N, C-alpha and C positions, 0 to 999 in steps of 0.2 A: 327099879331093879327087879329082875326076873326071880321067880320063886325057885328056879332050877339052878343047879350048880353051873352047868354049861349053858352059855347064852349065845345068841346070834348077834354078831356085830355087823354093822354096815360102816365101812371106813372109806372115805373118799381119798383119792390120790395116794394109792399104795405102791406105786412103782418105784418110788425113791424116798430118801429122807426119813423124816419122822413117821410118815405114813407106812413106809415099809417096815420100820421097827415096831410100830403099833400092831400091825397085822401079824408079824412074826411072834410077838409076845403073846397076843391073844390066842393064836394057834397053839403055841407051846403050852399054854395053860388049859388046853382042851376045848376052847370055844370054836364055834363056827364063824368064819369071816367071809363076808361078801365085800369085795374090794373093787372100787372103780379105777379103771385105767383108761388111757386114751389110745392105746395101740393093741392090736390083736396079739402081737408077739408077747407083750407084757402080760396079757391075760393068760396065755398058755403057760408061761413060766411060773406065774403065781399059782395056778391051779395044780401044777406038778409038785409044788412044795408039800402039800398035804391033801392028796386026792380024797374027795368025799367031804372035806371040811373047808377047803379053800376054794371059793367061788369068785370068779371075776366077771365083771360086766364092763364092756367097752362103752364109755360114756364121757362126754365133755360136759362138765357141770355148768358151763355157760349156755348150753342148749336147754334152756329152762323148760321148754314145752315137752322135751323128751324125758324129763326126770320122773314125773308121776307114773308113767307106764313102765319105765325101767324098774322102779321100786316095787310096783305092784307085781310084776313078773317074777322078781327075785323072791318076794314073800310067798308067792304061789308055789314056787319051786322048793324053797328052803325053810319056810315057816316065818312067823312073825319076827320083826326086828326088835330086839331088846335094847340094844345100845347103838346109837348113831354117833359116829365120830366125824365131824366135819373138819377134815384135815386139809383137803385140797386148797392150794393157794400158792402165791409166789410174791416175791418182793420187787417193787419198783424203786429204783434209785435215780434221783434226779432233783436238781433245784426246781422248786415250783415254777419260777418264772421261765425256766428253760423247757419245762415239760408241757405237753399238750393236753387238752381236754380229752382227747382220745386215749391218752395214757391213763388218765384218771378213770375214765369209763371202763377200760379193760381191767384195771385194778379192782374196782368195785364189783364188776360183773363176776369175777372169780372169787374174790375174798368175802364178799357180802351177799350179793344176789344169788349166787349159786348155792351158798350155804342155806339161805332162807328158803329157796325153792326145794331143797332136799328136806329141810325140817318140815315144810308144809306137806310133803309127800308121806312122811312117816307118822305125823302127829295124829291123824284120824284113827289109825290102828292102835297107837299107844293110848290115846284117850279112851277108846272103847274098852281096851283091856285093863285100864286104870293102872298102868305101870309103864316104865321106860326111863331111859337116861339119855339125854342129849348132851354131847360134849362138843363144844365149839372151840377149835384150836385157834386161839387169838395170838398173842405175843406180849412180851413185856412192852413192846411198841404200841400196845393198846392202852397203855397207862403212862409210860414215859415217852419222851420224844427225842429225836436226834435230827440235826440238820441233814438234808439230802434225802430223807425218806418220808416226806410229808404226805404223799399219797398213800403210801403203805400204812403209816401210823393212822391216817384218817380212816382207812378201811378197817383196821383192827379196833380203833376206838368205836366205830359204828357197830361192829360185831359184838364187842363187849356190852354196849348199851342194849342191843337187841337181846342178848343172852340174859342179862339181868332182869329186864322187863318180862321176857317170855317166862322165865322161871316163876315169877309171881302169878302169871296167868294160868299156868298148868299145874302148879303145886296141888290144888284141890283134887286133881285127877291122879295123884300118885306119880307124876312124872317129874324127874329131877333135871335141872339144866345147870351145867357148869361151864364156865369159860376157863379153858386150860391155856395158860400164858407162859410159854417157854422163853427163856433167855437165849443165849447163843449155844447152839448144839452143832456137833460135828456132822453137818450135812452139806449139801451143795447149794443151800439157799443163797449164799453170798457169792457163789461161783457161776457156773454156766446157767443155773436156774434163775438168776436175777436179770431183770429187764433194766438196762441202763440207758438213760437218755444222754446223747452226746453233749459235751460241754460246748457252750457258745458265747457266754457273757463273761468277759475277763474279770469283772468286778467280784465275781464269786470264787475266783481261783483260790484265794487264801483260805476260804472256808471249806470249799468242796474238794479240792485236789488232795489234800492230806487225808481226808476221810475216805475218799474213794480208794486211794492207794492202800491205806491201812486195812480196809475191809477186804480188799482183794488178797492182800498178803496173809490175812488171818484165815481165809477160807480153807477148810480142812484141818485147822488147828484150834477150833473153838473148844471151850472147856467142857461143854455138856456132852454126855454119853447117850445117844439115842436109845440104846437097849435099856438103860436105867429110866429113861423117860417112859418107855413102854411099861416097865414095872410100876411106875408111879400111876400110870393110867389104869392099870389093873387094880391097884389099891383104891383108887378113886371110885371106880364103878362097883367095887365090892363093898363100899361103905354104906351103912344104913343112914348116915347123915352126911352126904357129900357137900362140899362147900360150894358157894356161888362162884367163887373164883379161886383158882389154884395156880400160883406161880411156880415155875420149875427152874432151878438153877440158882447158885449163889450170886451170880451177876444180876439176875432179875431181882432177887430179894434186896440186894444192896442199892440198886438204882431206884427201886420202888419206894423203899423206906426213906431214902434221901429226898425223893420228891414229896412224900407225905410230910416230912419235916419242913421242907421249904414252903409247902402249901399252908401249913398251920401258921408259919411265921408271917407269910404274906396276908393271910386272912386276918390275923391279929392286927397287923399294921394298918389295914384298911377297914377295920371293923366299924369305926365311927362313920365313915362314908356309907358303908353298907346299911347301917341302921338309920341313916338320915333320910331314907326315902319313904318312910311310913307317914300316913296321914296323922296330923297332930290332933289329939282329942281335946 
Protein backbone atom coordinates (compact mmCIF):
# COMPACT_ATOMS: atom_id res chain seq x y z
CA UNK A 1 0.00 0.00 0.00
CA UNK A 2 1.29 3.45 -0.87
CA UNK A 3 2.10 5.93 1.85
CA UNK A 4 0.12 8.53 -0.10
CA UNK A 5 -3.60 9.01 0.09
CA UNK A 6 -3.97 9.05 -3.69
CA UNK A 7 -2.42 6.15 -5.54
CA UNK A 8 -1.74 5.12 -9.11
CA UNK A 9 -3.79 2.13 -10.27
CA UNK A 10 -3.11 0.00 -13.33
CA UNK A 11 -6.37 -1.73 -14.22
CA UNK A 12 -6.56 -4.05 -17.21
CA UNK A 13 -9.71 -4.29 -19.31
CA UNK A 14 -11.49 -1.05 -18.35
CA UNK A 15 -13.70 -0.60 -21.40
CA UNK A 16 -16.64 -2.57 -19.95
CA UNK A 17 -17.97 -4.60 -17.04
CA UNK A 18 -16.25 -4.69 -13.68
CA UNK A 19 -13.13 -3.09 -15.12
CA UNK A 20 -15.06 0.00 -16.09
CA UNK A 21 -16.66 0.15 -12.64
CA UNK A 22 -13.31 -0.34 -10.89
CA UNK A 23 -11.76 2.49 -12.90
CA UNK A 24 -14.69 4.83 -12.28
CA UNK A 25 -14.64 4.09 -8.56
CA UNK A 26 -10.91 4.71 -8.24
CA UNK A 27 -11.12 7.96 -10.18
CA UNK A 28 -14.06 9.15 -8.07
CA UNK A 29 -11.94 8.51 -4.97
CA UNK A 30 -9.22 10.79 -6.34
CA UNK A 31 -6.77 8.16 -7.57
CA UNK A 32 -4.91 8.13 -10.88
CA UNK A 33 -5.91 5.25 -13.17
CA UNK A 34 -3.99 3.76 -16.06
CA UNK A 35 -6.40 1.51 -17.90
CA UNK A 36 -5.78 -0.93 -20.71
CA UNK A 37 -8.16 -1.05 -23.67
CA UNK A 38 -8.01 -2.78 -27.02
CA UNK A 39 -9.39 0.03 -29.19
CA UNK A 40 -8.23 3.61 -29.69
CA UNK A 41 -11.82 4.90 -29.47
CA UNK A 42 -12.16 3.38 -26.00
CA UNK A 43 -8.88 5.03 -24.99
CA UNK A 44 -10.10 8.50 -25.96
CA UNK A 45 -13.44 8.00 -24.23
CA UNK A 46 -11.78 6.89 -20.99
CA UNK A 47 -9.28 9.72 -20.88
CA UNK A 48 -12.10 12.23 -21.41
CA UNK A 49 -13.80 11.08 -18.18
CA UNK A 50 -11.11 12.61 -15.94
CA UNK A 51 -8.48 14.51 -17.94
CA UNK A 52 -5.13 14.40 -16.18
CA UNK A 53 -5.97 11.39 -14.01
CA UNK A 54 -7.48 8.89 -16.46
CA UNK A 55 -4.83 7.48 -18.77
CA UNK A 56 -5.45 4.77 -21.34
CA UNK A 57 -3.03 2.45 -23.07
CA UNK A 58 -4.09 0.42 -26.09
CA UNK A 59 -2.83 -3.04 -25.25
CA UNK A 60 -3.90 -6.62 -25.87
CA UNK A 61 -2.78 -8.49 -22.77
CA UNK A 62 -2.25 -11.64 -24.83
CA UNK A 63 0.58 -9.79 -26.59
CA UNK A 64 2.91 -10.82 -23.81
CA UNK A 65 6.05 -9.34 -25.36
CA UNK A 66 4.45 -5.88 -25.54
CA UNK A 67 3.48 -5.69 -21.87
CA UNK A 68 6.85 -4.84 -20.23
CA UNK A 69 7.51 -1.86 -22.52
CA UNK A 70 3.93 -0.62 -22.18
CA UNK A 71 4.10 -0.72 -18.38
CA UNK A 72 7.52 0.93 -18.32
CA UNK A 73 6.29 3.75 -20.56
CA UNK A 74 3.23 4.38 -18.38
CA UNK A 75 5.34 4.47 -15.22
CA UNK A 76 7.74 6.88 -16.90
CA UNK A 77 4.83 9.18 -17.77
CA UNK A 78 2.66 8.86 -14.69
CA UNK A 79 4.82 7.54 -11.88
CA UNK A 80 5.13 4.22 -10.06
CA UNK A 81 2.18 1.83 -10.02
CA UNK A 82 0.89 1.33 -6.49
CA UNK A 83 -2.00 -1.03 -7.27
CA UNK A 84 -2.29 -3.52 -10.12
CA UNK A 85 -5.78 -4.85 -10.80
CA UNK A 86 -5.64 -7.75 -13.23
CA UNK A 87 -9.23 -7.56 -14.40
CA UNK A 88 -9.08 -8.33 -18.13
CA UNK A 89 -10.63 -11.66 -18.96
CA UNK A 90 -13.62 -13.40 -20.48
CA UNK A 91 -15.73 -16.50 -20.01
CA UNK A 92 -15.74 -19.54 -22.27
CA UNK A 93 -18.88 -21.65 -22.19
CA UNK A 94 -18.85 -25.12 -23.63
CA UNK A 95 -18.88 -28.80 -22.73
CA UNK A 96 -15.27 -29.94 -22.47
CA UNK A 97 -15.72 -32.74 -25.02
CA UNK A 98 -17.20 -30.30 -27.53
CA UNK A 99 -14.56 -27.61 -26.99
CA UNK A 100 -11.17 -27.44 -28.68
CA UNK A 101 -7.66 -27.17 -27.32
CA UNK A 102 -7.49 -23.80 -29.08
CA UNK A 103 -10.50 -22.70 -26.99
CA UNK A 104 -8.61 -23.72 -23.87
CA UNK A 105 -5.41 -22.01 -25.00
CA UNK A 106 -7.22 -18.71 -25.70
CA UNK A 107 -8.94 -18.86 -22.32
CA UNK A 108 -5.66 -19.36 -20.46
CA UNK A 109 -3.78 -16.82 -22.60
CA UNK A 110 -6.16 -14.09 -21.46
CA UNK A 111 -7.20 -15.14 -17.98
CA UNK A 112 -3.88 -16.54 -16.75
CA UNK A 113 -0.83 -15.81 -18.91
CA UNK A 114 -1.79 -12.19 -19.59
CA UNK A 115 -2.27 -11.59 -15.89
CA UNK A 116 1.07 -13.19 -15.04
CA UNK A 117 2.88 -11.20 -17.74
CA UNK A 118 1.45 -7.98 -16.29
CA UNK A 119 2.43 -9.00 -12.76
CA UNK A 120 6.00 -9.66 -13.93
CA UNK A 121 6.11 -6.19 -15.48
CA UNK A 122 5.14 -4.35 -12.28
CA UNK A 123 6.88 -6.54 -9.69
CA UNK A 124 10.46 -5.25 -10.05
CA UNK A 125 9.38 -1.70 -9.25
CA UNK A 126 7.13 -2.76 -6.38
CA UNK A 127 9.89 -4.92 -4.95
CA UNK A 128 12.42 -2.09 -5.20
CA UNK A 129 10.02 0.33 -3.46
CA UNK A 130 9.04 -2.34 -0.90
CA UNK A 131 5.34 -1.70 -1.35
CA UNK A 132 2.43 -2.42 -3.68
CA UNK A 133 -0.81 -4.36 -3.96
CA UNK A 134 -1.62 -6.85 -6.70
CA UNK A 135 -5.31 -7.70 -7.06
CA UNK A 136 -6.09 -10.58 -9.38
CA UNK A 137 -9.76 -10.70 -10.33
CA UNK A 138 -10.63 -14.37 -10.29
CA UNK A 139 -14.20 -15.59 -9.76
CA UNK A 140 -16.29 -17.72 -7.47
CA UNK A 141 -15.64 -20.11 -10.39
CA UNK A 142 -12.06 -20.24 -9.15
CA UNK A 143 -13.31 -22.23 -6.17
CA UNK A 144 -16.72 -23.68 -7.05
CA UNK A 145 -17.49 -25.25 -10.41
CA UNK A 146 -20.47 -25.55 -12.72
CA UNK A 147 -20.95 -27.77 -15.78
CA UNK A 148 -20.32 -26.07 -19.09
CA UNK A 149 -17.57 -23.69 -17.98
CA UNK A 150 -14.73 -26.13 -17.27
CA UNK A 151 -12.14 -24.12 -19.21
CA UNK A 152 -13.15 -20.90 -17.46
CA UNK A 153 -13.08 -22.53 -14.02
CA UNK A 154 -9.72 -24.08 -14.83
CA UNK A 155 -8.27 -20.69 -15.71
CA UNK A 156 -9.60 -19.08 -12.55
CA UNK A 157 -8.47 -21.97 -10.35
CA UNK A 158 -5.00 -21.46 -11.86
CA UNK A 159 -5.01 -17.73 -11.14
CA UNK A 160 -6.19 -18.38 -7.58
CA UNK A 161 -3.28 -20.74 -6.96
CA UNK A 162 -0.78 -18.38 -8.53
CA UNK A 163 -2.12 -15.50 -6.44
CA UNK A 164 -1.88 -17.40 -3.16
CA UNK A 165 1.65 -18.67 -3.79
CA UNK A 166 2.84 -15.30 -5.13
CA UNK A 167 1.56 -13.60 -2.00
CA UNK A 168 3.87 -15.77 0.10
CA UNK A 169 6.83 -14.99 -2.16
CA UNK A 170 6.48 -11.21 -2.06
CA UNK A 171 5.15 -10.61 1.46
CA UNK A 172 8.71 -9.99 2.79
CA UNK A 173 8.92 -7.02 0.39
CA UNK A 174 5.78 -5.32 1.67
CA UNK A 175 3.76 -6.36 -1.39
CA UNK A 176 0.24 -7.66 -0.85
CA UNK A 177 -1.56 -10.04 -3.22
CA UNK A 178 -5.30 -10.64 -3.15
CA UNK A 179 -7.51 -12.85 -5.29
CA UNK A 180 -10.76 -10.94 -5.73
CA UNK A 181 -13.48 -13.47 -6.51
CA UNK A 182 -16.82 -12.05 -7.67
CA UNK A 183 -20.05 -13.93 -7.97
CA UNK A 184 -22.61 -12.89 -10.57
CA UNK A 185 -22.53 -9.17 -11.32
CA UNK A 186 -24.65 -7.16 -13.70
CA UNK A 187 -22.16 -7.00 -16.55
CA UNK A 188 -22.10 -8.45 -20.05
CA UNK A 189 -19.90 -11.38 -19.01
CA UNK A 190 -22.66 -13.88 -19.82
CA UNK A 191 -23.89 -11.93 -22.85
CA UNK A 192 -21.96 -10.75 -25.88
CA UNK A 193 -18.65 -11.00 -24.00
CA UNK A 194 -18.90 -14.77 -23.55
CA UNK A 195 -17.30 -17.13 -26.05
CA UNK A 196 -19.69 -20.04 -26.64
CA UNK A 197 -18.76 -23.31 -28.31
CA UNK A 198 -21.53 -24.60 -30.62
CA UNK A 199 -23.37 -27.67 -29.37
CA UNK A 200 -22.65 -30.91 -31.25
CA UNK A 201 -23.08 -33.98 -29.01
CA UNK A 202 -26.73 -34.82 -28.17
CA UNK A 203 -25.79 -36.79 -25.05
CA UNK A 204 -25.05 -33.48 -23.31
CA UNK A 205 -28.37 -31.84 -24.21
CA UNK A 206 -30.04 -32.56 -20.87
CA UNK A 207 -27.12 -31.09 -18.94
CA UNK A 208 -26.07 -28.20 -21.11
CA UNK A 209 -29.11 -26.80 -22.87
CA UNK A 210 -30.98 -25.66 -19.72
CA UNK A 211 -27.79 -24.13 -18.29
CA UNK A 212 -27.02 -22.21 -21.46
CA UNK A 213 -30.59 -20.94 -21.74
CA UNK A 214 -30.76 -19.88 -18.09
CA UNK A 215 -27.39 -18.09 -18.29
CA UNK A 216 -28.43 -16.17 -21.39
CA UNK A 217 -31.79 -15.24 -19.88
CA UNK A 218 -30.14 -13.99 -16.68
CA UNK A 219 -27.60 -11.80 -18.48
CA UNK A 220 -28.23 -8.20 -17.45
CA UNK A 221 -30.26 -9.24 -14.39
CA UNK A 222 -27.49 -10.64 -12.18
CA UNK A 223 -27.72 -9.74 -8.47
CA UNK A 224 -24.34 -8.01 -8.07
CA UNK A 225 -23.92 -4.24 -8.47
CA UNK A 226 -20.61 -3.35 -10.24
CA UNK A 227 -20.42 0.06 -8.54
CA UNK A 228 -20.56 -1.66 -5.13
CA UNK A 229 -17.86 -4.07 -6.26
CA UNK A 230 -15.75 -1.00 -7.00
CA UNK A 231 -16.28 0.28 -3.46
CA UNK A 232 -15.29 -3.13 -2.12
CA UNK A 233 -12.08 -2.92 -4.16
CA UNK A 234 -11.27 0.47 -2.64
CA UNK A 235 -11.89 -0.89 0.85
CA UNK A 236 -9.60 -3.81 0.05
CA UNK A 237 -6.66 -1.74 -1.19
CA UNK A 238 -7.10 0.71 1.67
CA UNK A 239 -6.73 -2.04 4.27
CA UNK A 240 -3.54 -2.44 6.30
CA UNK A 241 -4.21 -6.20 6.44
CA UNK A 242 -5.88 -7.22 3.18
CA UNK A 243 -7.05 -10.82 2.82
CA UNK A 244 -5.48 -13.43 0.57
CA UNK A 245 -8.90 -13.98 -0.99
CA UNK A 246 -12.06 -11.88 -0.99
CA UNK A 247 -15.37 -13.19 -2.32
CA UNK A 248 -17.89 -10.64 -3.56
CA UNK A 249 -21.62 -11.29 -3.53
CA UNK A 250 -24.10 -13.28 -1.48
CA UNK A 251 -24.28 -15.92 -4.22
CA UNK A 252 -20.52 -16.44 -4.05
CA UNK A 253 -20.57 -16.76 -0.27
CA UNK A 254 -23.45 -19.27 -0.34
CA UNK A 255 -21.89 -21.48 -3.01
CA UNK A 256 -18.40 -21.34 -1.50
CA UNK A 257 -19.54 -22.18 2.03
CA UNK A 258 -21.65 -25.01 0.62
CA UNK A 259 -18.63 -26.44 -1.14
CA UNK A 260 -16.51 -26.14 2.01
CA UNK A 261 -19.12 -28.10 3.94
CA UNK A 262 -19.23 -30.77 1.22
CA UNK A 263 -15.44 -30.97 1.15
CA UNK A 264 -15.24 -31.45 4.93
CA UNK A 265 -17.82 -34.21 4.71
CA UNK A 266 -16.07 -35.98 1.86
CA UNK A 267 -12.64 -35.67 3.51
CA UNK A 268 -14.06 -37.21 6.66
CA UNK A 269 -15.70 -40.05 4.76
CA UNK A 270 -12.41 -40.96 3.05
CA UNK A 271 -10.06 -40.12 5.94
CA UNK A 272 -9.13 -43.75 6.57
CA UNK A 273 -8.05 -44.24 2.98
CA UNK A 274 -6.15 -40.96 3.00
CA UNK A 275 -4.21 -42.00 6.10
CA UNK A 276 -3.59 -45.54 4.82
CA UNK A 277 -0.78 -44.50 2.48
CA UNK A 278 1.95 -43.81 5.07
CA UNK A 279 4.87 -46.18 5.66
CA UNK A 280 4.27 -48.38 8.67
CA UNK A 281 6.89 -48.03 11.39
